[in-house]
C-alpha positions as CSV (number, residue, x, y, z in Angstrom):
1,M,93.9,119.3,73.6
2,T,95.9,117.7,70.8
3,T,94.4,115.5,68.1
4,Q,96.7,113.4,66.0
5,G,99.6,115.7,66.4
6,Q,97.5,118.9,66.1
7,T,97.2,121.7,68.6
8,V,93.7,123.1,69.1
9,W,93.1,126.8,69.8
10,A,89.7,128.2,70.7
11,I,88.5,131.7,70.1
12,D,88.4,133.8,73.2
13,P,85.2,135.8,72.8
14,T,86.0,138.2,75.6
15,H,89.1,139.4,73.6
16,S,87.8,139.2,70.1
17,E,85.6,141.3,67.8
18,I,83.6,140.2,64.7
19,Q,82.8,143.3,62.7
20,F,81.2,144.1,59.4
21,K,80.9,147.5,57.6
22,V,78.4,148.6,55.0
23,K,78.1,151.8,53.1
24,H,74.9,153.7,53.8
25,L,73.6,156.1,51.2
26,V,77.1,155.8,49.7
27,I,78.2,158.6,52.0
28,S,78.8,157.0,55.3
29,T,79.6,153.6,56.8
30,V,77.5,151.6,59.3
31,T,79.5,149.2,61.5
32,G,77.9,146.1,63.0
33,Y,79.1,143.3,65.2
34,F,78.2,139.8,66.0
35,R,78.3,139.6,69.8
36,S,77.9,135.8,70.1
37,F,80.3,133.6,68.2
38,E,82.6,130.6,68.5
39,G,85.4,129.0,66.6
40,A,88.6,127.1,66.7
41,L,91.9,126.6,64.8
42,A,93.8,123.3,64.7
43,N,97.5,123.2,63.5
44,A,100.5,120.9,63.6
45,K,103.1,123.4,62.3
46,E,104.3,126.1,64.7
47,D,103.9,128.8,62.0
48,F,100.2,128.0,61.6
49,S,100.7,127.4,57.9
50,D,98.7,124.2,58.0
51,A,95.8,125.6,60.1
52,K,92.3,124.4,59.7
53,I,89.7,126.9,61.0
54,H,86.0,126.8,61.7
55,F,83.8,129.6,62.9
56,S,80.2,130.4,63.5
57,A,78.3,133.5,64.6
58,D,74.7,133.8,66.0
59,I,72.7,135.9,63.6
60,D,70.4,136.9,66.5
61,S,73.5,138.6,68.2
62,I,73.8,141.3,65.4
63,D,74.4,144.7,67.0
64,T,74.6,147.9,64.9
65,N,73.8,150.2,67.8
66,N,70.2,150.7,66.4
67,E,67.5,148.3,67.6
68,Q,65.2,148.9,64.7
69,R,68.0,148.3,62.1
70,D,69.1,145.2,64.0
71,G,65.6,143.9,63.8
72,H,65.5,144.6,60.1
73,L,68.8,142.8,59.6
74,K,67.5,139.7,61.4
75,S,64.3,139.6,59.3
76,D,63.8,137.7,56.0
77,D,64.8,140.9,54.1
78,F,68.4,140.1,55.2
79,F,69.6,137.2,57.3
80,G,66.4,135.4,58.1
81,A,67.6,134.6,61.6
82,E,64.5,132.5,62.5
83,N,65.2,130.0,59.7
84,F,69.0,130.6,59.4
85,P,70.3,131.2,63.0
86,K,74.0,130.9,62.2
87,L,76.6,132.2,59.8
88,T,79.4,129.6,59.4
89,F,82.9,129.5,57.9
90,E,85.1,126.4,57.3
91,S,88.6,126.9,55.9
92,T,89.9,125.0,52.9
93,S,93.4,126.5,53.0
94,F,95.6,128.8,55.2
95,T,98.6,129.7,53.1
96,K,101.6,131.7,54.5
97,T,102.4,134.7,52.2
98,G,104.9,136.5,54.4
99,E,106.5,136.4,57.8
100,D,103.2,136.9,59.6
101,T,100.7,137.1,56.8
102,F,98.4,134.5,55.3
103,D,95.7,133.9,52.7
104,L,92.7,132.3,54.3
105,V,90.3,130.6,51.9
106,G,87.2,128.8,52.9
107,N,83.5,128.3,52.6
108,I,81.1,130.8,54.2
109,T,77.5,130.0,54.6
110,I,74.9,132.7,55.1
111,K,71.2,132.2,54.9
112,G,71.7,128.7,53.5
113,V,74.0,129.8,50.7
114,T,77.6,128.6,50.7
115,K,80.3,130.4,48.7
116,E,84.1,130.3,48.7
117,I,85.7,133.5,50.0
118,S,89.3,134.6,50.3
119,L,90.4,136.6,53.3
120,K,93.7,138.2,54.4
121,A,95.0,137.2,57.8
122,E,97.9,138.7,59.8
123,L,99.3,137.1,63.0
124,G,99.6,139.9,65.5
125,G,101.8,137.8,67.8
126,M,101.8,135.2,70.5
127,A,102.0,135.6,74.3
128,V,101.6,133.8,77.6
129,D,99.1,135.5,79.9
130,P,99.7,135.9,83.7
131,Y,98.0,132.5,84.3
132,G,100.3,130.6,82.0
133,N,97.9,130.3,79.1
134,Q,99.4,130.5,75.6
135,K,97.5,132.9,73.3
136,A,97.8,134.1,69.7
137,G,96.1,137.0,67.9
138,F,95.0,137.4,64.3
139,E,93.5,140.3,62.3
140,I,91.4,139.1,59.4
141,N,90.0,141.2,56.6
142,G,87.9,140.6,53.5
143,K,84.7,141.4,51.7
144,I,81.6,139.7,50.3
145,N,78.7,140.7,48.1
146,R,75.6,140.5,50.3
147,K,73.3,139.8,47.4
148,E,75.2,136.5,46.5
149,F,73.8,135.2,49.9
150,G,70.2,136.3,49.4
151,L,70.5,139.4,51.5
152,S,68.9,141.3,48.7
153,W,66.7,144.0,50.3
154,D,67.1,147.2,48.4
155,A,65.8,150.7,48.5
156,V,66.5,153.7,46.3
157,T,66.6,157.3,47.4
158,E,64.6,160.1,45.7
159,A,67.9,161.0,43.9
160,G,68.3,157.5,42.6
161,G,71.1,156.4,45.0
162,V,71.2,153.1,46.8
163,V,70.5,153.0,50.6
164,V,72.7,150.0,51.3
165,S,75.7,149.0,49.2
166,D,76.1,145.4,48.0
167,E,79.7,145.2,49.3
168,V,80.1,144.2,52.9
169,R,83.6,144.5,54.5
170,L,84.5,141.9,57.1
171,H,87.0,142.8,59.9
172,L,87.9,140.3,62.6
173,N,90.2,140.7,65.5
174,V,90.6,137.3,67.1
175,Q,92.5,136.1,70.1
176,I,92.8,132.3,70.4
177,N,93.7,130.3,73.4
178,K,95.8,127.1,73.2
179,Q,93.7,124.3,74.7
180,A,95.4,122.2,77.4
């Protein structure tokens, strides 16, 4: 699918991972995933330097390998999934910084709050699968402060330490498929 000289690529959810990491008790890291998500990239330049990207993840698909914690994350203490069912991202720029590296800037909306974030993206390569489909892979990394988005639940240990850090690291491995 091409729109006004642009090629459209859709995220392949079966070959992609949307991951977040949060320090727990400041001594270990808890990893979580969004299991249901969608997104696309549109570009006219072959090197992707003009790409426009949009993405959304279903909050109800959070998976941290602990059902009780997942339920707490979906509650109003954190994401408020009932009232805010999706996390969304819309790029404002995708700037080439090296042969296969980019600065990805855009607006992320979580729990009704929109903030600009900057992420680092690396093109892992391009390939054609056995069925003739053209694919590209990106690794994207960044971080946000959860409290800026109203994910403000806090608890303190007996020793005065925090249970959950404010910083959340984002890590995405995304394979995109060129749309015919």
